[in-house]
C-alpha positions as CSV (number, residue, x, y, z in Angstrom):
1,X,-69.1,75.5,146.1
2,X,-67.4,78.1,143.9
3,X,-68.0,81.9,144.6
4,X,-69.4,82.6,141.1
5,X,-72.5,80.3,141.9
6,X,-73.4,82.9,144.5
7,X,-72.9,86.1,142.4
8,X,-75.8,87.2,140.4
9,X,-75.6,87.3,136.9
10,X,-77.5,90.8,136.5
11,X,-74.8,92.2,138.8
12,X,-72.0,91.4,137.0
13,X,-73.8,92.8,133.8
14,X,-74.7,95.8,135.3
15,X,-70.9,96.1,136.7
16,X,-69.4,95.9,133.2
17,X,-71.9,97.8,131.6
18,X,-71.0,100.8,133.9
19,X,-67.6,100.7,132.5
20,X,-68.4,101.6,129.1
21,X,-68.9,105.4,129.5
22,X,-69.5,108.0,126.9
23,X,-70.1,111.0,128.9
24,X,-68.3,114.6,128.9
25,X,-70.4,116.2,131.8
26,X,-70.7,115.3,135.5
27,X,-74.0,113.7,135.6
28,X,-74.9,111.6,138.5
29,X,-73.4,108.0,138.6
30,X,-72.2,105.4,140.9
31,X,-68.9,105.5,142.4
32,X,-67.5,102.4,140.2
33,X,-68.2,104.9,137.2
34,X,-65.8,107.9,137.4
35,X,-66.4,110.7,135.2
36,X,-63.9,113.4,133.9
37,X,-64.5,116.9,132.1
38,X,-62.1,119.5,130.7
39,X,-62.7,122.9,132.2
40,X,-60.2,124.7,130.8
41,X,-56.8,124.5,129.2
42,X,-53.8,127.1,128.8
43,X,-50.9,127.1,126.3
44,X,-47.5,128.3,127.6
45,X,-45.9,131.1,126.2
46,X,-43.5,129.3,123.8
47,X,-46.3,126.4,123.2
48,X,-44.1,123.6,124.9
49,X,-46.7,122.6,127.4
50,X,-50.5,122.7,128.0
51,X,-52.0,123.0,131.6
52,X,-55.0,121.2,131.8
53,X,-57.9,122.0,134.5
54,X,-60.0,118.7,134.9
55,X,-62.8,117.9,137.0
56,X,-63.2,114.1,138.0
57,X,-66.3,112.7,140.3
58,X,-67.0,109.2,141.3
59,X,-63.5,108.0,142.3
60,X,-64.0,104.7,144.4
61,X,-60.3,104.3,144.9
62,X,-57.0,106.3,144.7
63,X,-56.3,107.1,141.0
64,X,-52.8,108.0,139.5
65,X,-53.7,109.9,136.5
66,X,-51.4,109.8,133.5
67,X,-51.8,112.2,130.7
68,X,-50.3,111.5,127.3
69,X,-50.1,112.9,123.7
70,X,-51.5,110.3,121.0
71,X,-49.4,110.4,118.1
72,X,-46.6,112.4,120.1
73,X,-43.1,111.5,121.3
74,X,-44.2,111.3,125.1
75,X,-45.2,107.9,126.5
76,X,-47.1,106.9,129.8
77,X,-43.7,106.2,131.3
78,X,-42.4,109.5,130.7
79,X,-45.3,111.1,131.9
80,X,-45.5,112.0,135.8
81,X,-48.8,111.0,137.3
82,X,-50.9,112.9,139.7
83,X,-52.6,111.3,142.5
84,X,-56.6,111.9,143.1
85,X,-58.1,110.4,146.3
86,X,-61.4,108.5,146.7
87,X,-64.4,110.6,146.4
88,X,-68.1,110.5,145.5
89,X,-68.4,114.3,144.8
90,X,-66.0,116.3,141.9
91,X,-62.6,116.8,142.4
92,X,-60.5,119.5,140.8
93,X,-57.4,118.4,139.3
94,X,-54.4,120.5,137.2
95,X,-52.1,118.7,135.0
96,X,-49.4,119.9,132.8
97,X,-48.7,118.1,129.5
98,X,-45.2,118.9,127.8
99,X,-45.4,119.3,124.2
100,X,-42.7,118.1,121.9
101,X,-41.4,120.7,119.3
102,X,-43.1,118.9,116.4
103,X,-46.8,119.4,117.9
104,X,-46.3,122.9,119.2
105,X,-49.2,125.3,118.4
106,X,-51.0,122.3,116.7
107,X,-54.4,120.9,117.7
108,X,-53.5,117.8,120.2
109,X,-55.1,114.7,121.0
110,X,-54.8,113.8,124.7
111,X,-55.4,110.6,126.5
112,X,-55.9,110.4,130.1
113,X,-55.2,106.8,131.8
114,X,-54.8,105.6,135.3
115,X,-58.5,106.1,137.1
116,X,-59.3,102.6,137.4
117,X,-61.3,100.0,136.0
118,X,-59.3,99.9,132.8
119,X,-60.8,103.4,131.6
120,X,-59.1,105.9,129.7
121,X,-60.3,109.4,128.5
122,X,-59.6,110.7,125.1
123,X,-60.3,114.5,124.1
124,X,-59.0,117.1,121.6
125,X,-57.8,120.8,122.2
126,X,-57.1,123.7,119.9
127,X,-54.4,125.6,119.7
128,X,-54.1,129.5,119.4
129,X,-53.0,130.8,116.3
130,X,-51.9,134.7,116.7
131,X,-51.0,137.0,119.3
132,X,-52.8,139.9,120.8
133,X,-51.8,143.5,121.1
134,X,-53.3,146.0,123.5
135,X,-52.7,149.6,123.5
136,X,-54.5,151.2,126.4
137,X,-54.0,155.0,126.7
138,X,-55.5,156.6,129.9
139,X,-55.1,160.3,130.8
140,X,-56.6,162.3,133.6
141,X,-54.3,165.1,134.4
142,X,-54.0,168.0,131.8
143,X,-52.5,171.4,131.4
144,X,-54.0,173.1,134.4
145,X,-56.7,176.0,134.7
146,X,-55.5,177.7,131.8
147,X,-55.5,174.7,129.4
148,X,-59.1,174.4,128.6
149,X,-59.4,170.8,129.9
150,X,-60.4,169.7,133.3
151,X,-58.8,166.6,134.8
152,X,-60.7,163.6,134.7
153,X,-61.5,160.7,137.4
154,X,-61.4,157.2,135.9
155,X,-59.5,157.2,132.5
156,X,-56.6,155.7,134.0
157,X,-58.9,152.8,135.7
158,X,-60.3,152.5,132.2
159,X,-57.2,151.7,130.8
160,X,-55.8,149.5,133.6
161,X,-58.8,147.7,133.7
162,X,-58.9,146.7,129.9
163,X,-55.1,145.4,130.2
164,X,-55.8,143.1,133.3
165,X,-58.6,141.6,131.6
166,X,-57.0,140.9,128.3
167,X,-53.9,139.7,129.7
168,X,-55.8,136.9,131.3
169,X,-56.3,135.6,127.5
170,X,-52.7,134.6,127.2
171,X,-52.3,131.0,126.1
172,X,-56.1,131.0,125.7
173,X,-57.2,132.3,122.5
174,X,-53.6,134.0,122.0
175,X,-50.3,132.7,122.0
176,X,-49.2,135.8,123.7
177,X,-50.7,139.1,124.9
178,X,-48.4,142.0,124.4
179,X,-49.7,144.9,126.5
180,X,-48.8,148.4,126.3
181,X,-50.2,150.5,129.2
182,X,-49.7,154.2,128.6
183,X,-51.0,156.3,131.3
184,X,-50.3,159.9,132.6
185,X,-46.7,160.7,132.4
186,X,-46.1,157.9,130.1
187,X,-48.8,159.0,127.9
188,X,-46.9,161.4,125.8
189,X,-47.2,162.3,122.2
190,X,-43.7,160.6,121.4
191,X,-44.5,157.3,123.4
192,X,-47.7,156.9,122.0
193,X,-46.9,157.6,118.3
194,X,-44.0,155.4,118.9
195,X,-45.9,152.5,120.3
196,X,-48.6,152.7,117.4
197,X,-45.8,152.4,115.0
198,X,-44.3,149.4,116.7
199,X,-47.7,147.7,116.9
200,X,-48.0,148.4,112.9
201,X,-44.6,146.7,112.3
202,X,-45.2,143.8,114.7
203,X,-48.8,142.5,114.4
204,X,-49.4,140.2,111.5
205,X,-52.7,139.4,109.9
206,X,-53.0,136.1,112.2
207,X,-52.8,138.7,115.2
208,X,-55.5,141.0,116.9
209,X,-54.9,144.6,117.9
210,X,-57.4,146.3,120.6
211,X,-56.5,150.1,121.4
212,X,-58.5,152.3,124.0
213,X,-57.8,155.7,123.9
214,X,-59.4,157.3,127.3
215,X,-59.1,161.2,127.4
216,X,-60.6,164.4,126.4
217,X,-61.1,164.9,122.7
218,X,-61.7,168.2,120.7
219,X,-61.7,170.0,117.7
220,X,-60.1,173.3,116.1
221,X,-59.6,174.6,112.6
222,X,-61.2,171.4,111.1
223,X,-58.7,169.2,113.0
224,X,-59.6,166.6,115.6
225,X,-57.5,166.2,118.6
226,X,-57.0,163.2,121.1
227,X,-55.5,165.2,124.2
228,X,-52.4,163.4,126.1
229,X,-50.6,164.1,129.3
230,X,-50.5,167.4,130.2
231,X,-52.8,168.3,127.2
232,X,-53.0,171.9,126.5
233,X,-55.5,173.6,123.8
234,X,-52.0,176.0,123.4
235,X,-49.9,172.9,122.7
236,X,-51.6,170.9,120.3
237,X,-48.2,170.0,118.5
238,X,-47.0,168.5,121.6
239,X,-49.7,167.3,124.0
240,X,-52.3,165.5,121.7
241,X,-52.3,163.1,118.5
242,X,-54.6,164.2,115.7
243,X,-57.5,162.2,114.0
244,X,-55.5,161.7,110.9
245,X,-52.8,159.9,112.9
246,X,-55.3,157.7,114.6
247,X,-56.9,156.9,111.0
248,X,-53.2,156.3,109.7
249,X,-52.7,153.6,112.7
250,X,-56.2,152.1,112.2
251,X,-55.6,151.6,108.2
252,X,-52.0,150.5,108.5
253,X,-52.7,147.5,110.7
254,X,-52.8,144.4,109.1
255,X,-54.2,142.3,111.7
256,X,-57.9,142.0,113.3
257,X,-58.4,145.3,114.9
258,X,-60.9,146.8,117.2
259,X,-60.2,150.7,118.0
260,X,-62.0,151.8,121.1
261,X,-62.4,155.7,121.4
262,X,-63.4,156.9,124.7
263,X,-61.9,160.5,123.8
264,X,-65.1,162.6,123.4
265,X,-65.4,163.6,127.1
266,X,-64.7,167.2,126.9
267,X,-67.4,169.8,127.6
268,X,-65.2,172.6,127.0
269,X,-65.1,174.6,123.7
270,X,-61.8,175.8,122.6
271,X,-63.1,178.1,120.0
272,X,-63.7,181.8,120.7
273,X,-67.1,183.5,121.0
274,X,-69.2,183.1,117.8
275,X,-66.8,181.1,116.3
276,X,-68.5,178.2,114.2
277,X,-66.9,174.7,115.0
278,X,-67.7,171.1,114.1
279,X,-68.6,168.8,117.4
280,X,-65.5,167.2,118.5
281,X,-67.2,163.6,118.3
282,X,-68.4,164.4,114.6
283,X,-64.8,165.6,113.5
284,X,-63.6,162.5,114.9
285,X,-66.0,160.4,113.0
286,X,-65.6,162.3,109.7
287,X,-61.8,162.1,110.1
288,X,-62.0,158.4,110.5
289,X,-64.6,157.6,107.8
290,X,-62.5,159.7,105.1
291,X,-59.2,157.8,106.2
292,X,-60.7,154.6,105.9
293,X,-62.5,155.2,102.5
294,X,-59.3,156.7,101.2
295,X,-57.2,153.6,102.1
296,X,-59.8,151.1,101.1
297,X,-60.2,152.9,97.4
298,X,-56.3,152.7,96.9
299,X,-56.1,149.1,97.9
300,X,-57.2,145.9,95.7
301,X,-59.8,143.5,97.0
302,X,-57.1,141.3,98.6
303,X,-55.6,144.2,100.5
304,X,-58.6,145.7,102.4
305,X,-58.7,144.5,105.9
306,X,-62.3,143.3,106.4
307,X,-61.8,142.3,110.0
308,X,-61.7,145.6,111.8
309,X,-64.0,148.0,113.6
310,X,-64.0,151.4,115.3
311,X,-66.2,152.7,118.0
312,X,-66.6,156.1,119.6
313,X,-68.3,156.4,123.1
314,X,-70.8,159.0,121.6
315,X,-72.2,160.6,118.5
316,X,-71.9,163.9,117.3
317,X,-73.2,166.4,119.6
318,X,-73.0,164.0,122.7
319,X,-69.9,163.9,125.5
320,X,-69.2,160.7,127.0
321,X,-69.7,160.4,131.0
322,X,-67.9,159.1,133.9
323,X,-69.9,157.4,137.0
324,X,-68.4,157.3,140.5
325,X,-70.5,154.4,141.6
326,X,-69.2,152.6,138.5
327,X,-65.6,153.5,138.8
328,X,-65.3,153.8,135.1
329,X,-66.7,156.0,132.2
330,X,-70.0,154.5,130.9
331,X,-68.5,153.5,127.8
332,X,-65.4,151.3,129.0
333,X,-67.6,150.1,131.9
334,X,-69.7,148.5,129.0
335,X,-66.6,147.2,127.4
336,X,-65.3,145.4,130.3
337,X,-68.6,144.0,131.0
338,X,-68.9,142.3,127.5
339,X,-65.3,141.3,127.4
340,X,-65.9,139.2,130.6
341,X,-69.3,138.0,129.5
342,X,-71.1,139.5,132.5
343,X,-74.1,140.7,130.4
344,X,-76.7,143.0,131.6
345,X,-79.8,141.0,130.6
346,X,-82.1,144.1,129.4
347,X,-78.9,145.7,127.2
348,X,-78.3,141.8,125.9
349,X,-81.9,141.6,125.0
350,X,-82.3,144.8,123.1
351,X,-78.9,143.6,121.3
352,X,-80.2,140.5,120.0
353,X,-78.5,138.3,122.4
354,X,-79.4,135.8,125.4
355,X,-77.6,137.0,128.5
356,X,-77.9,133.7,129.9
357,X,-76.5,131.7,127.6
358,X,-72.8,130.3,128.2
359,X,-70.6,131.6,125.3
360,X,-67.3,129.9,124.4
361,X,-66.0,133.3,123.2
362,X,-67.2,136.8,122.5
363,X,-67.6,138.1,118.9
364,X,-66.5,141.6,117.8
365,X,-69.8,142.0,116.5
366,X,-71.5,140.8,119.7
367,X,-69.2,143.4,121.8
368,X,-70.1,146.5,119.6
369,X,-74.0,145.8,119.3
370,X,-73.9,145.3,123.2
371,X,-71.9,148.1,124.0
372,X,-74.3,150.5,121.9
373,X,-77.4,149.4,124.0
374,X,-75.7,149.1,127.4
375,X,-74.1,152.8,127.2
376,X,-77.6,153.9,125.8
377,X,-79.5,152.3,128.9
378,X,-76.7,153.8,131.5
379,X,-76.3,157.4,130.3
380,X,-80.2,157.1,130.6
381,X,-79.9,156.1,134.2
382,X,-77.1,158.2,135.1
383,X,-77.4,161.3,132.8
384,X,-79.1,164.3,134.8
385,X,-79.8,166.0,131.7
386,X,-80.8,165.1,128.2
387,X,-77.8,166.4,126.3
388,X,-75.6,164.3,128.7
389,X,-77.4,161.1,127.3
390,X,-74.9,159.3,124.6
391,X,-75.0,156.4,122.3
392,X,-71.8,154.8,120.8
393,X,-71.3,154.8,117.2
394,X,-69.2,152.3,115.3
395,X,-68.1,151.5,111.8
396,X,-70.0,148.2,110.1
397,X,-67.6,145.3,110.2
398,X,-67.5,143.2,107.1
399,X,-65.9,140.0,108.9
400,X,-66.7,139.4,112.5
401,X,-63.9,137.7,114.7
402,X,-63.6,136.4,118.4
403,X,-62.0,139.0,121.1
404,X,-61.9,137.1,124.3
405,X,-62.6,133.3,125.1
406,X,-64.8,132.8,128.1
407,X,-65.0,129.0,128.4
408,X,-64.1,125.9,126.5
409,X,-66.3,123.2,125.1
410,X,-64.3,120.0,125.2
411,X,-66.1,116.5,124.4
412,X,-64.3,113.8,126.6
413,X,-64.8,110.3,125.6
414,X,-63.9,107.7,128.3
415,X,-63.7,104.4,126.9
416,X,-62.6,100.8,128.3
417,X,-59.2,99.1,127.6
418,X,-59.3,95.4,127.1
419,X,-61.9,93.1,126.0
420,X,-65.3,93.7,127.8
421,X,-68.6,91.9,127.1
422,X,-71.7,93.6,126.9
423,X,-74.7,92.1,128.3
424,X,-77.1,90.3,125.9
425,X,-80.7,91.4,125.2
426,X,-82.9,89.9,127.8
427,X,-86.6,89.5,126.9
428,X,-86.3,91.0,123.6
429,X,-89.8,91.9,122.2
430,X,-89.9,91.9,118.4
431,X,-93.2,93.7,118.5
432,X,-93.1,97.4,117.8
433,X,-95.0,99.4,120.3
434,X,-98.7,100.5,119.0
435,X,-98.6,103.8,117.3
436,X,-100.5,106.6,119.5
437,X,-104.4,106.9,118.5
438,X,-105.0,109.6,116.0
439,X,-108.0,111.8,116.2
440,X,-110.0,112.3,112.9
441,X,-110.1,111.2,109.7
442,X,-106.8,111.3,107.3
443,X,-106.6,114.4,105.7
444,X,-107.3,115.1,102.0
445,X,-104.1,115.2,99.9
446,X,-105.7,118.0,97.9
447,X,-106.1,120.3,100.8
448,X,-103.0,119.2,102.6
449,X,-102.5,119.7,106.4
450,X,-104.2,122.0,108.7
451,X,-102.7,123.5,111.9
452,X,-104.3,125.7,114.7
453,X,-101.9,127.1,117.5
454,X,-104.5,127.5,119.9
455,X,-106.8,124.5,120.0
456,X,-105.1,122.4,117.9
457,X,-103.5,118.9,119.1
458,X,-100.5,117.1,117.7
459,X,-102.4,113.5,117.8
460,X,-104.8,115.1,115.6
461,X,-105.0,114.0,111.8
462,X,-104.4,117.1,110.4
463,X,-107.9,117.3,108.6
464,X,-109.7,120.6,108.7
465,X,-111.8,120.1,111.9
466,X,-108.9,117.9,113.3
467,X,-106.0,120.4,113.0
468,X,-102.4,119.7,114.5
469,X,-101.1,122.3,117.0
470,X,-97.5,122.7,116.0
471,X,-95.8,123.3,112.1
472,X,-93.2,120.8,112.9
473,X,-96.0,118.0,113.2
474,X,-97.8,119.7,110.1
475,X,-94.5,119.2,108.3
476,X,-94.0,115.6,109.6
477,X,-97.4,114.3,108.2
478,X,-95.9,115.0,104.8
479,X,-99.6,114.8,103.3
480,X,-100.2,116.8,100.2
481,X,-98.2,119.8,99.2
482,X,-99.9,122.4,101.4
483,X,-99.8,123.4,105.2
484,X,-102.7,125.8,106.2
485,X,-102.0,127.9,109.3
486,X,-104.7,129.4,111.6
487,X,-104.0,132.8,112.9
488,X,-101.8,132.7,116.0
489,X,-98.1,132.2,117.2
490,X,-96.0,128.9,116.3
491,X,-92.9,128.2,118.1
492,X,-90.1,126.8,116.0
493,X,-87.6,124.0,117.3
494,X,-84.2,125.0,118.4
495,X,-82.6,123.7,115.2
496,X,-85.2,124.8,112.9
497,X,-87.6,123.3,110.2
498,X,-86.3,122.1,106.9
499,X,-88.5,121.9,104.0
500,X,-87.1,119.5,101.5
501,X,-90.3,118.7,99.2
502,X,-92.3,121.4,97.1
503,X,-94.8,122.9,99.7
504,X,-97.0,126.0,100.3
505,X,-97.5,127.3,103.8
506,X,-100.2,129.8,104.0
507,X,-101.7,131.9,106.8
508,X,-105.6,132.1,106.8
509,X,-107.6,134.5,108.3
510,X,-105.3,136.5,110.2
511,X,-101.8,137.0,111.6
512,X,-99.7,134.0,111.8
513,X,-96.4,134.4,113.7
514,X,-93.4,131.9,113.5
515,X,-91.1,132.7,116.7
516,X,-87.9,131.2,117.2
517,X,-86.2,130.3,120.4
518,X,-83.2,132.3,121.4
519,X,-80.4,132.1,119.3
520,X,-82.2,129.5,117.0
521,X,-82.8,129.2,113.4
522,X,-86.4,129.1,111.5
523,X,-87.3,127.6,108.3
524,X,-84.5,126.1,105.8
525,X,-85.9,125.6,102.1
526,X,-84.3,123.0,100.2
527,X,-86.9,122.2,97.6
528,X,-88.2,123.4,94.3
529,X,-91.6,125.4,94.2
530,X,-91.7,126.3,98.0
531,X,-94.1,129.1,98.5
532,X,-94.5,131.0,101.8
533,X,-97.6,133.2,102.0
534,X,-98.3,135.9,104.7
535,X,-95.9,134.5,107.6
536,X,-94.4,136.7,110.4
537,X,-90.8,135.6,111.3
538,X,-90.0,136.9,114.8
539,X,-87.1,136.7,117.1
540,X,-84.9,134.4,114.8
541,X,-81.0,133.9,114.8
542,X,-81.5,133.1,110.8
543,X,-85.3,133.3,110.0
544,X,-85.4,131.8,106.6
545,X,-82.4,129.9,104.8
546,X,-82.8,129.0,101.0
547,X,-80.1,126.6,100.5
548,X,-81.4,125.2,97.1
549,X,-84.4,125.2,94.8
550,X,-86.6,128.1,94.3
551,X,-88.8,129.7,97.1
552,X,-91.3,132.6,96.9
553,X,-92.4,134.9,99.8
554,X,-95.4,136.7,99.5
555,X,-96.5,139.4,102.2
556,X,-95.8,138.8,105.8
557,X,-92.8,140.5,107.7
558,X,-89.2,139.4,109.1
559,X,-89.2,141.6,112.3
560,X,-86.5,141.7,114.8
561,X,-84.5,138.8,113.4
562,X,-80.6,138.6,113.9
563,X,-80.7,137.6,110.2
564,X,-83.7,137.6,108.1
565,X,-83.2,135.9,104.7
566,X,-80.0,134.1,103.6
567,X,-80.2,132.7,100.1
568,X,-76.8,130.4,99.8
569,X,-78.0,128.5,96.7
570,X,-81.2,128.3,94.2
571,X,-83.3,131.7,93.9
572,X,-85.8,133.2,95.9
573,X,-88.4,135.9,95.0
574,X,-89.8,138.4,97.6
575,X,-93.2,139.9,97.1
576,X,-94.6,143.1,99.4
577,X,-92.8,141.9,102.4
578,X,-91.7,144.1,105.2
579,X,-88.5,143.6,106.7
580,X,-88.0,145.8,109.9
581,X,-85.6,146.0,113.0
582,X,-83.5,143.2,111.9
583,X,-79.7,142.6,112.0
584,X,-79.3,143.3,115.9
585,X,-76.4,140.8,116.2
586,X,-73.9,143.1,114.4
587,X,-72.7,141.0,111.8
588,X,-75.6,140.3,109.4
589,X,-77.8,142.7,107.4
590,X,-81.7,142.4,107.1
591,X,-81.6,140.2,103.9
592,X,-78.3,138.5,102.8
593,X,-77.7,137.1,99.6
594,X,-74.5,134.6,99.0
595,X,-75.2,133.3,95.9
596,X,-78.0,132.1,93.3
597,X,-80.8,134.9,92.6
598,X,-82.7,137.2,94.9
599,X,-85.7,139.4,93.8
600,X,-87.8,141.9,95.5
601,X,-90.9,143.4,94.0
602,X,-92.8,145.9,96.2
603,X,-92.6,145.9,100.2
604,X,-90.1,147.9,102.3
605,X,-87.0,147.7,104.6
606,X,-87.2,150.1,108.0
607,X,-85.0,150.6,110.7
608,X,-83.0,147.4,110.2
609,X,-79.6,148.0,112.2
610,X,-76.8,147.2,109.5
611,X,-78.1,147.8,106.3
612,X,-81.0,146.1,104.2
613,X,-79.5,143.7,101.7
614,X,-76.0,142.2,101.5
615,X,-75.4,140.8,97.9
616,X,-72.1,138.6,97.6
617,X,-70.4,136.6,95.0
618,X,-71.3,136.3,91.3
619,X,-74.9,136.9,91.6
620,X,-77.8,139.1,90.5
621,X,-80.0,141.3,92.9
622,X,-83.0,142.7,91.4
623,X,-85.2,145.2,93.0
624,X,-88.3,147.0,92.0
625,X,-90.6,149.3,93.7
626,X,-88.9,148.8,97.0
627,X,-88.9,151.7,99.9
628,X,-85.8,151.8,102.1
629,X,-86.0,153.7,105.3
630,X,-83.5,154.3,108.4
631,X,-81.4,151.2,107.5
632,X,-78.5,152.0,109.7
633,X,-79.4,152.3,113.0
634,X,-76.1,151.7,114.7
635,X,-73.1,152.7,112.5
636,X,-71.6,155.6,111.5
637,X,-71.1,155.0,107.8
638,X,-73.9,152.8,106.9
639,X,-76.0,152.3,103.9
640,X,-78.8,150.4,102.6
641,X,-77.5,148.0,100.1
642,X,-74.1,146.4,100.1
643,X,-72.4,144.6,97.0
644,X,-69.4,142.6,97.4
645,X,-67.5,140.2,94.9
646,X,-69.0,140.3,91.6
647,X,-72.7,140.8,92.5
648,X,-74.6,142.6,89.9
649,X,-77.6,144.8,90.8
650,X,-80.7,145.8,88.7
651,X,-82.6,148.4,90.7
652,X,-85.9,150.1,89.5
653,X,-88.3,152.4,91.3
654,X,-86.5,152.5,94.8
655,X,-86.5,155.2,97.4
656,X,-83.6,155.6,99.9
657,X,-83.9,157.7,103.2
658,X,-82.4,157.6,106.4
659,X,-78.6,156.4,105.9
660,X,-75.6,157.7,105.0
661,X,-75.3,155.9,101.5
662,X,-77.9,154.4,99.3
663,X,-75.6,151.8,97.6
664,X,-72.3,150.7,99.0
665,X,-69.4,148.5,97.0
666,X,-67.1,147.1,99.6
667,X,-64.9,145.3,97.3
668,X,-64.4,147.6,94.4
669,X,-66.1,150.1,92.1
670,X,-69.3,148.6,90.5
671,X,-71.4,149.7,87.8
672,X,-75.0,148.7,88.2
673,X,-78.6,149.0,86.4
674,X,-80.0,151.9,88.1
675,X,-83.7,153.5,86.7
676,X,-86.0,155.7,88.6
677,X,-85.2,155.7,91.9
678,X,-85.2,158.8,94.5
679,X,-81.9,159.2,96.8
680,X,-82.1,161.2,99.7
681,X,-79.1,159.8,101.5
682,X,-76.3,162.5,102.4
683,X,-73.6,160.6,100.4
684,X,-75.6,158.9,97.8
685,X,-73.5,156.0,96.6
686,X,-70.2,154.8,97.4
687,X,-68.2,152.8,94.6
688,X,-71.3,152.5,92.8
689,X,-72.4,154.1,89.6
690,X,-75.0,153.3,86.8
691,X,-77.6,154.2,84.4
692,X,-81.0,152.9,83.2
693,X,-79.9,150.7,80.4
């Protein structure tokens, strides 16, 4: 008898089906179904090759892997194979793929064949688009006992560690990493200024500049000085650089920029007895703010670099600490943690981040907000006296950008080459499964759906005596135009909930909290006549997004969200609502309006990290009878309301307390309608003027 008569058909179908894989992870599978994932890839310095790090599992026989470029000049015959031996467990494989000149520094479509069963893997990799320039200045030796500056312990280690960490970004986030490590004898005024000028000349808008100054800092005669090797209070002109020189360096760079200033560690006063002097840190902050604002005011909108920020290790009247058990200053130690993705869970939570989440990169805003919280915690832990505790201070960054790449996410598709039959459907049952039983009568369309977080069930009908448990289920029922929520906390799904029809969601009889999962969104409104009454949004990446239509928000509060409100289309009206402690991720403000119309009537903004409202585009922002209190917790030059582009402001009966500015225009001078408002901020408005007319 032929052999096929004794080979079970079910086994043949199972074997053929196992060949059609579409997986990117190493899930468990049979040895006959090998799987492949890309764990990392690195470009060469001139872009002529890419090194691929792969993980392969489930090989039942030796494989000869053949990588090649789709659409490129390389063919399989021209590509050397790499042997992989049989193993059910995962194997690490490194392949180097040549890249022809026409495809260098371009996204690549890559195929890998040769691992049996007519299978090939397909995936895409991106290409870095700019260079990184790293300037790290670390000085621990100064001009001796009479110089007014004691030697430091870990400033050189700070600079060396930063350079070593960032050098590993070569070929990953950046085409090339250019490092300038100036420590001790190399950290002279001549060398530092020459290197700064060289970076200004070379770094383009596609590049990134990260500069660290780790040394003593001081003030004399209204001038800030960052001390260099052999630093001496009697020789500022040859052993220090000034705050104005740091400001000029920062403002002249065309690239994305992070300026890290750990230069305020000096506890020695240079001024003589009875001489009034401004604290060194405050002088540095004032100098940089003044230089930055002067540069921005002199440029057109297109000429202002909005991809930059500077951060000092401490605020006014504070000194930054070193800690022997860490081997670094507290500030640089926190910076290194963030850049390596090794977050302290407590500080990450305080900064509005999930420390356990795997990230592809670290954004500048994430770095800044994490460092603030981490240094705050570390200085509380290691400081022996209250004055030694310090908290970093940084400038608002208009547009965030990636600083380092930690991981890669590559979707791998494994296809079967040739013709393979798929198994037919066996015992297909055309009868759909029975719907689960529903408890209670159908809800009345005039009343809508009722939900109760404690005691409701999602297999209930949604009638008053048979409430559902979740808001998601209440929206899915689509009965009437109203959802009534009993007091309690309602968890929102990871991707948020979309409202795409006229609907009122109201809290009944007590506090109703809508809580998001970490780094997840809340509600998305895309319809006319959406009304939200008495809702409390907590812990969301973006609590409420109004994409189109009209939305009315009455009462309730937005607390502890990374971003509270985004209006990118349509219009929104907010009445008597509290916005508090939002904006923790560093790139957002409590309420951000990009287009359409946004109005506030009553209510208040309190203790938001990076301002209360940011208005963009060609839209109109109306504010009436709103209180703004301390809405700039983590930045040195923060304001309550930011205006960009051609945004218009109509403001009446508002009060501003507790930030540097009430109103700030980040693009150009603006004229606004300003009526009956109290401004108790130190610097009032910036590039915003107006009258009640």
